[in-house]
C-alpha positions, 0 to 999 in steps of 0.5 A: 558920664562923658565917653572921652573921659572914659576912653582917657581913663582906660588908656591912662590904665593900659599905659600904667599897668605892667605888661603880664602873660595873660589878658587882664580884665577891665573892672569898674568900681562905682563908689556910692554916697548917701545911702543906707545899705542897711535899708533893703530899699536902698540897695541895689541888686540888678542885671545889666545887659552890656552892648558888647560881650565882656571878652570872656565866655560865660559858662552856663548850666541849664536845669531842663525837662524833656521838653527842652533837653535837646535844645539845652545840649546845643547852647549850655555848658552842662545840662542837669535833667530833672530826674537827676535832681535828687542825686545832688541831695546828698552832694552839697560840696559838688553843688558849690563846686558847680556855682563856683564855675558857672556864670549864670543858671538857667531853668524851666519855670515849672522846675523852679520848686524842685530846683529850690528844694534840691539846689537852693541851700547851695545856690541861694547864699552865692546868688546863682539861682536862676533868675527872671530878672536876668532872663534866665527863667523860661517856660517848658515849651520854647522854640530856641534857648539861643536868644537867651544864653547869647543875651546872658553872655553879655549880662553882668550883675550889679549889687551892693554887697555889705558896703556902698560900692558896685564892682563888676568886669566890664571887658578884657585888655584884648578889647577895644577901648570903645567897646569897653568904654560903651559897657562901662557907660551902660553900667553906669547909667544903670546905677544912676537910675537905681539910686534914689538921687541919681548922679548926687548918690555917686562919689566917683568911678573907678576903672582898673585892670586886674593888676593895675592902678586904679584910675578915676574917670574924669580926674586929671593925672600927670606922669609925675603924680603917678610916679609919686604914688609909687615912691610914697606907697614904698616909703609907707611900707618901710615905715610901716614895718618899722612901727610893726617891729617897734610896737611888737618890742613895746607891746606887753602882750607880745612880751607875754606871748613870748613868755608863755611860749618859753614856758610851754617849750620849758614843760615840754622839755620836762615832760620829755625828761620825765618819761625818759626817766621813767623808761630808765626806772622800769628797764632797771627794775626788770633787769634787777628782777631777772638777776634775782630770779637767777 
């Protein structure tokens, strides 16, 4: 992929995005073709170490024992000692919350069986288990954990999830275009090496800001073309609303739903009337009993 094409796409994404009160994230979308994601060997599931950090600080949690607890406290956002593993067994919701907030989990190699036992059910489905491919599993006796943590802060996971598409963050608005372009090139090259037919399996690569327009890298855009897309989207939205109203009016199922709602309302009114009638009758009988007793 040509570096100049990437920078032009980044500049277009910046100019055709409204200014926000926060720093937006640049996302890379690589659409694939000619692969069968149902086959495990054709799926992509790997990690890429980027040349530059993504701009946002990665949160890292460490599973450690006595051997490396002090080293982990100096570099990780949270440290879970092996003696506290069992206390999480009855707290699956707490583990899920921790998984959402955490980018990477690191662990001592000798503790992996216990981590799988107590945390595997929550971390496994989300893909957050400490992974040796990412360099997140280390020996019990290690001189320093800082190089592992620094590398993970520049690491992204590329994965095909139920569709032939890879999506991952590559930077934020405040970063320079050259830095983001180098991150994009690193991911793109890794994807090309991961698929069987290399570039022939790449349909296109798209860059976009969180709230901005998707821009295809390498495609020539004009301001008129981008403005026409805006008009077409507005028109199509109005047409879709009109179609929905018409379909609702002509759809017999929609009419049947309306009829059932009316029937329910009538039934509720009838039930309310019956309950009031019974109360009146019971009150009248009680009053009549009082009079008779006199």
